Every structure is written in C-alpha cells, then in structure tokens.
C-alpha positions as CSV (number, residue, x, y, z in Angstrom):
1,M,405.8,16.9,152.2
2,Q,403.6,14.7,153.5
3,A,401.7,17.4,156.1
4,E,401.3,19.4,152.3
5,H,399.5,16.7,151.1
6,R,397.6,15.6,154.7
7,R,396.5,19.6,153.9
8,E,395.7,18.9,150.4
9,Q,393.3,16.0,150.9
10,Q,391.7,17.2,154.0
11,F,390.9,20.3,151.7
12,S,389.6,17.8,149.3
13,F,387.1,16.4,151.8
14,N,385.7,19.3,153.3
15,N,385.8,22.0,150.5
16,T,382.3,22.7,148.8
17,L,382.6,22.2,145.0
18,L,379.9,22.4,142.5
19,I,380.6,20.3,140.0
20,L,379.0,20.8,136.3
21,G,378.4,17.0,134.3
22,L,377.8,17.1,131.1
23,D,376.7,14.3,128.3
24,P,377.3,16.3,124.8
25,S,375.4,15.0,122.2
26,L,374.1,17.2,118.6
27,S,370.8,16.6,119.4
28,C,370.8,17.2,123.3
29,T,373.4,17.8,125.1
30,G,372.1,17.6,129.0
31,W,373.6,19.2,132.3
32,G,373.6,19.2,135.3
33,L,375.0,20.7,138.4
34,V,375.9,18.8,141.9
35,R,377.4,20.4,145.3
36,S,379.8,18.0,146.8
37,Q,380.6,18.3,150.4
38,G,382.9,15.8,152.0
39,A,380.1,12.6,151.0
40,R,377.5,14.3,151.0
41,L,375.7,15.8,147.6
42,T,373.2,18.2,146.8
43,H,370.9,18.3,143.2
44,V,371.5,21.9,142.1
45,A,369.9,22.2,138.7
46,N,369.4,20.2,135.6
47,G,368.8,20.8,132.2
48,Q,368.9,19.6,128.4
49,V,369.9,21.9,125.1
50,K,368.4,21.0,122.3
51,T,369.4,21.8,118.6
52,Q,367.4,22.0,115.9
53,A,368.0,19.2,113.7
54,N,367.2,20.9,110.5
55,A,369.5,23.6,111.3
56,P,373.2,24.8,109.7
57,M,376.1,22.6,111.5
58,A,378.1,25.5,112.8
59,E,374.5,27.6,114.2
60,R,373.5,24.1,116.3
61,L,377.2,24.0,117.6
62,N,377.0,27.9,118.3
63,H,374.0,27.1,120.1
64,L,375.4,23.8,122.2
65,H,378.7,26.6,122.9
66,A,376.3,29.3,123.9
67,A,374.5,27.4,126.5
68,V,376.2,25.6,128.3
69,A,378.7,29.1,128.6
70,A,375.3,30.8,129.5
71,V,375.2,28.2,132.2
72,I,378.8,28.0,133.4
73,G,377.6,32.0,133.9
74,A,374.8,31.6,136.0
75,H,376.3,29.2,137.8
76,A,379.6,29.7,138.8
77,P,380.6,25.9,139.1
78,D,384.3,25.2,140.4
79,R,384.7,22.7,137.6
80,A,383.1,20.2,135.3
81,A,383.1,16.8,134.1
82,V,382.5,14.7,131.0
83,E,382.3,11.1,129.7
84,E,384.7,10.1,127.2
85,V,383.9,10.0,123.7
86,F,383.0,6.1,122.5
87,A,383.5,5.3,119.2
88,N,379.8,4.2,117.3
89,K,379.8,1.8,114.9
90,N,378.3,4.8,112.6
91,A,381.3,7.1,111.6
92,Q,378.8,9.9,111.0
93,S,377.6,9.7,114.2
94,T,380.7,9.4,116.1
95,L,382.0,13.0,114.3
96,K,379.0,14.8,114.9
97,L,379.2,13.8,118.8
98,A,382.7,14.7,118.5
99,Q,381.8,18.2,117.2
100,A,379.2,18.8,120.2
101,R,381.6,17.6,122.7
102,G,384.3,20.4,121.2
103,A,381.8,23.1,121.3
104,V,380.9,22.3,125.2
105,L,384.2,21.9,126.0
106,A,385.3,25.0,124.0
107,A,382.2,27.0,126.3
108,C,383.9,25.2,129.5
109,G,387.6,26.6,128.1
110,A,386.4,29.5,127.7
111,A,385.7,30.1,131.6
112,T,388.6,28.8,132.7
113,L,387.3,25.8,133.8
114,P,388.6,22.6,134.7
115,V,387.7,19.2,133.2
116,S,387.5,16.1,134.3
117,E,386.9,12.9,131.9
118,H,385.6,9.7,132.5
119,A,384.7,6.6,130.8
120,A,381.0,5.3,130.9
121,R,381.9,2.1,132.4
122,L,383.6,4.2,135.3
123,V,380.6,6.5,135.9
124,K,378.3,3.7,135.5
125,K,380.3,2.1,138.4
126,A,380.8,5.1,140.6
127,V,376.7,5.7,140.6
128,V,375.5,2.6,141.0
129,G,378.0,0.0,141.9
130,T,378.5,-1.8,138.6
131,G,380.1,-0.3,135.5
132,A,377.8,-2.6,133.7
133,A,374.7,-1.0,134.8
134,E,371.8,0.0,132.3
135,K,370.2,3.6,131.9
136,A,367.5,2.7,134.2
137,Q,369.5,1.9,137.0
138,V,371.5,4.8,136.7
139,Q,368.3,6.9,136.8
140,A,367.0,5.0,139.8
141,M,369.9,5.9,142.0
142,L,370.3,9.0,141.2
143,K,366.5,9.3,143.4
144,V,368.1,7.9,145.9
145,L,371.8,10.1,145.8
146,L,369.5,13.4,145.0
147,P,366.0,13.0,146.8
148,G,363.5,15.5,145.1
149,A,365.4,16.4,142.1
150,Q,363.1,16.7,139.1
151,I,364.9,16.0,136.0
152,A,364.7,17.2,132.6
153,G,365.2,14.5,131.0
154,P,367.2,11.1,130.3
155,D,370.4,13.5,128.8
156,A,370.4,15.6,132.1
157,A,370.2,12.6,134.1
158,D,372.9,11.1,132.5
159,A,374.9,14.6,132.9
160,L,374.2,15.0,136.8
161,A,375.6,10.9,136.7
162,V,379.1,12.0,135.5
163,A,378.7,15.1,138.3
164,I,378.2,12.3,141.2
165,A,380.6,10.3,139.4
166,D,383.1,13.1,139.7
167,A,382.2,13.5,143.1
168,H,383.5,10.0,144.0
169,L,386.4,9.9,142.1
170,G,387.2,13.3,143.1
171,M,387.2,11.9,146.5
172,S,389.1,8.7,145.9
173,Y,392.2,10.7,144.4
174,A,392.2,12.5,147.1
175,A,392.4,9.7,149.0
176,G,395.0,7.9,147.1
177,L,392.4,5.5,146.4
178,A,391.7,5.6,142.4
C-alpha cells in the first residue's frame, strides 16, 4: 500500500499537467492556462470572455459556456480550478455570479474535466504567501512566477492565480502537507 502511495506521489511530482484556472463572472470571465511540472510553472495562455450587459441572460450564459468550451477544446487541459463562491451583500450579484459559475462549470463537465475549487484566501496565500494579499500584490507575483506573460486583464490575472494555486496545492496534497 505504501509503495502504491509513493508511486502516486512520484507521478504527481514528475507529471506535467496543464491546468485551466477560471475566474467566473457574468460581465467578464477570466481564464488562464499554466503548465506545471513539479515546482516549475510555465504560462501557456490567458484571456477574458466578456458578455454584453444588455443581452438576455440566457444568451450571456451560453456565450460564457461556448467560450470556455472553446478554450478547453483548443488547449485540452488536464484539469480546471475555480475560486469558491463568496457571498456578496447584494443577493442579485451573488445570483448572477452563481449563474456564470454554473455555465463555466458546465463547460468543464461537458468535457469531463476534473474541477478543483479553492477559497480566495487560499489562492492568495498560495501565490503571494498571505491570504490577505491585495490584487496588486497578486499581479506583481504573477510577473515573478510567469515572467514574460502578457496578461489580458485583471480577470485573466485572477484566473492565472487560481491555476497557480491549484498547481501548488496539488503538490501539497500529493506530499500530504495540505
């Protein structure tokens, strides 16, 4: 049993994984792809999917689903990661976020892509070292961790942070540290 567990750890540390980070939002969903090989991270691609605020809800959700499905189809990631839902003071905003998240998760599900969910504080801690990090600190660390990456915008930056956190947290889980 222990040999099998060690084999799984070795596979996890040596395996190259393509991780799709997602930052769902009805107005602008960010996505970012990071290749993880052990502790080494490489930027692959990133982008943002915007919807028109005056379009019908069903059309906006379909656009998000189709765009994320296209990213998955074009890059064939091994897994995806999203931030866990947080509750806003505004119930309407929370509902819209949940609907956008559902469209994005459905695209992952349709591609049978495993999805991990991470709390925002855990993402910040994995990327910056503190769960109370500001957005500017996260973006500064992205420049260090992914040198030369041209980031499409703040939502794409958040998605890349989620992918990086998933890579780091996956290694921690494999080593039994998380």
